[in-house]
N, C-alpha and C positions, 0 to 999 in steps of 0.2 A: 457393379451395382450390388448393394446389400439391402435385403428386405424388399417388400412390395411384390408386385406381380412379376416384374422382370428381373428380380434379384438373382444373381449367381449364387449367393449365399443367403440363407434366411435371416441371420442375425450377425451383428458385428463381431461377437465373440467367436462364432464359427468361422468367419472370414479370417480373423486373426489366427485362429488355430491352424488353418491351412497355410497361412503365411509362415508360421513357425516351422511347419513341416517342409514346405517347398522352397522357402527363401525368396529372395528378390534379386533380379539382375538389372534393375533400373528403378526410377521413381515409381511408386505405387500409390494410387489414390483409391480409397474406399468411399464411394458416394452412397450415403445411407438414405433409403427411401423414407418418406414421412411415416411416423408411427411412434409408438411407445415401446421401448425395449427394456424388459425386466431382466437385468443381468449385470454381472461384473466382468470387466475386460482387463486382461493382463497382457502387456506387450513387453517382450524382452528377448534378447539373444536371437535376433532374426538373422539367418544366414544371408550374406550379401549386403547387409546394411552398411551404408557409408554416408558421408556428408552429401555426396552427389545423389545417392539413392535415398531420397527422402520419402518417408511414409506420411500420408495425409489421411485423416479421417474427417469427413465433412458431410453436411446435409446435401442431398442431391439437388434440392431446390435452391440452395443458397440462402434460405431463411434460417433464422436461429431459433424458431419456436415450433417447428413441426417435427423435429427429431428429438425425442425425450429419452434419456437414459436414466433408469430409476431402479432402486432396490430397497428392501426394507431391512435395516440393520437392527438386530435385537441383541447383539453382543459386541464386545469391543475388539473382536478379532477380524482382521482383513476387512476393515471398514472403508472400502474405496469403491467408487463406480468404475474408475479407470486408473490402473496402475501402470507406470512406465518404468521399466528396468533398463537393461543395457541395449540402447539403440542410439545411433549416432545423430539422427536428424528426424524429428517428428513434429508435425503440426496438427493441432486439433482446432476445428473451426466450425461455426454455424450450428452448434449443438446445445441443447438444454440439458443440464444435469440437475436432477431432482431426487436427492436421497431421502429416504423415509426412515422412521424409527428413532432410536435414542442416540445413535452415533452416525456421524456423517463427515466423510471427506469425498469430494467429487473427483479430484485428480490428485494422485500421489506420484511423485517422481523421486525415487530413492536411488541416488547415484553412489553406489558403494565401490565403484571401480572407474577407471578413466575411460570406459567404453560408452560414454554418453556425452553428447556434445551440445546440441541445440534443441530446445523445447520451445515451440511457439503455440500460444493459446489465443485465438482471435475470434471475436464476434460470437462468443458463447454466453449463455445465461446460466447463472449459478444460484442455487437455493441452499441454504443451510436450515436444518430442522430443529436443532437443539441450541437454545440461546442461554441456557443457565449454567451448564457445566461443561467439562471436557474442552478446555481452551486449546488443546492440541488437535482438534477436529475442525479445521477450517475448510473452505471450499478448495483451495489449492495448497498442498503441503509438499515441500521440496527439501530433500537432504542432499547437499552437495559436498559431502565429506571428502570424497576422493576424486571428484570430477565435475563435469557439467560446465561448459564454457559460457553459454548464454541461455537465459530464460526471458522470453519476450511475451508480455501479457498486454494485449491491446484490444480496445473497442469492445470490451465485455461488459455485462451487467451483473452485479453482485447484489443479491437480496438476502438479508439475514444478518447473523451476528459476527461471524469471523470469516475473513476473506482470504488472506495470504499469510502463510507462515513458512519461513525459510531458515534453515540452520545448517551449520557445517562444523564439524569437530575434527580434531586431529590435524595432522600435517597434510592437508589436501594439496594436490599437485597443481591444481588449476585455480584461477581466479574467476569467480562467477560475476558476469555482467548481467544485471537485472534491469529490465526496462518495463515500467508500468505506465502506459500512456493511453489517454482517450477512453478511460473506463468510467462507468457510473457505479457508484457504491451507494445503495439505497437502504436506509434503515439498519445499518450495521450498529450493533450494540456491544461489541466487545473490542474489536480492533479492525483496522483496515490491513495493516502490514506490520509484522514483527519478525525478529529473528536476526540471524547472522548472515550477512551478505557483503560482498566486497564493493565493486563499483556499481552504483545504482542510480537510476533516474525515475522519479515519480512526477509526471508532468501531464498537463492538459486533462486532468481528471475532474469529475464532478462528484462531490460527496454531499449527501443529504441524510440527516437523521433527526428525529425528535425523540429517540430512545436514549436512555442513560448508558454510559460506557466508561471505559478506562482511558487508554491511550490510543489515539488514532493511528499514529505511526511511531514505532519504538525501534531504536537501533543504537547499538554501542560498538565502538572500535571498528568503524567502517573506514575503508581507505578513501572513498569518495561517495558523497551523497548529494544529489541535486533534486530539489523540489521546486518546480516552477509552473506558472500559468494554471494553477489549480483553483477551483472555486469550491469552497468548503462551507457548508451551512450546518451547524450543529445546535439544535434547540434543546437537547437533553443535557443532563449533568455529566460532565466528563472531568477527569483529573487534569488532563492537558491534551493538546492537539498533537504537537510533535515533541517527542523526547529523543533527541539526536545528540549523542556524544561521540563525535567522530574526528578523524584527523583533518578532513577537508569537507565542509558542508556549505552548500550554496542554496539559499532559500530566497527566491525572487519572483516578483510579479504574481503573487498569490492573493486571493481574496478570502479571508477567513472571518466568518461571523460565528462566534461561539458564546452565546448569551450567558451560559451558566458554567463556563469552563475557564481554565487558564490557557495561555497561548503556547509559545515556543520555549521549550526547555532545551537550551542549546549550549554547545561548547565548541570553540573554534569555528563559529559560524559566520558566514558573510550573508547578511540579511538586507536585501535591496528591493525597493519599489513594491513593497507589500502593503496591503490595507488589512489591519488586524483589529477586530473589535471583539473583546472578551469581557468576562466578568471581572477578573483581576489578573495582574501579572501578565501583561501582553508578552513580555520577554522574561524568561528565567535565565540569568547568567550563571553558569556553573563552571567555575575555574576558567582559566585562560581567557584569551581575548575574543570578543565578538565585535563585528563591525556592522553598524547600522547606518544606512544612507537612504534618503528619499522615501521613507516609509510614513504611513499614517498609522499611529499606534494609539489605541484607545482602550482604557480599562474603565468599566462602567461602575463598579462597586468596590474598588480597592486600589492599591498602589499600582503604578504602571510597570515598575521594574522590581525584580527580586534578585539579589546578587550574592555570590559567595566571596569572590576575590575583592580586593580593594577596588574602588571605582576607577582608579588609574588604569585598570585593565580594559576599560570600555572605550571603544573608538566609535563615536556616534555623532552625527551632525545632519543638518538639512532635513529634519523630520517634522511632521506635524504630530504633536503630543497632546493627549487629553486624559485627565483622571479627575475624580471628584476632589475638590480642594480640602475636604475634611480628612483625606488620607495623605500620607507622605508620598512623594514622587517615587522614592526607591527605598525598599526595605532590604535587610540582609539576613541570609541564612545563619551566619555566625552571630551569636547574641552580643558579643563584645564590640561589634562594628556598628557605629551609629547610623541611623537612617538619614536620608537626604530629604529635607522637608518639602522643598518646592523647586520650581524650575530655575529661579534666580540663584539659589544656592548651588544647584546642579551646574549652572553655567559658570559660576565662580570657580568651580573645579576644572574648568576647561572642556566641559562636555556639552554638546548640542548648542554651540554658540550661535549658530544661524537657524536653529529650529524655532518653530512657532507653537504657541499653546492655543488650543481652541477646538471646538467641535464642528467638523465639516458638515455640510448639508449633503446627505446621500440621496440617491434616487428613491430608495425604499429602505425599510429597516434592515432587510437582509440582502438588498442589492447595493453593494458598496461602490458602485460607480457614482462619481460626484455629479450633482446637479450642474448644468451649464453655468 
């Protein structure tokens, strides 16, 4: 037990300090008593750490709002509430992170060696304090340059501008599996997730913001990216929702309402069973083939598609399509490629032969379930 009347250690940082000195010969759980803890915690090089000997930091009560880790950052040095170094298996759960000041990163995992394996972050609350500058100061920041097998982020609440940033450089020896599931991202105004990661899943998340932002999810040169079963409501002005240029991308069963934004900027993407309502360009095709099946795609104030390659690269059918008839159906990034004026011309090119044109009746403006 950490903190409170019955605490063996008064604060989490002192408990971790003892762990560094004494090591661990089995799984260790620090149950933190309710309270506000003003400190920075650094965990690394724990003797006896192994995949079987997992370290867990969690609220004693199991609530995620009664243990608050906070600190006031007035400089750009060591701006973390919890830093994770070399440890093979760690789980952080049921804790609120509330950084103060100009600079803020709640959890930083810097894997500069192969001695870090699994990081799990579950049922926590994250706040970011600076929404204007320093895009490299998100709630969770991970460097997997030379290691880290798995990063699992589940059932958390993110409030603020920047949520997750992940990058890896050099010839790292392991492939990072990233799982971001069942989280709520509220009022983010810079990004939800950006960076370099390998195999990744972004599923069953709720995103809501009426703030202005840039790109919700940005990723290039990924080996595998899956986004499914997410509900995304963006009322602010954003450049685009997904910017994914990867070797294998699956985007399916998502509801995306972005009244003042563009939709999916994709390459080599399989896009199935989504409902996407945006201002313009529900789909950006960028080189190579995209496959669209059984989607509802709506652009409210502009063309539906924007393409770089010849339209012969597009594999699309059985969709419901809608765009204002005063705009062309498909524009092109390359100036010397003609636009496609309407659905009839589109279908003459062999695309969307069985698709329908029309505006479905949704339950509400932002609830994209269809009326019975």
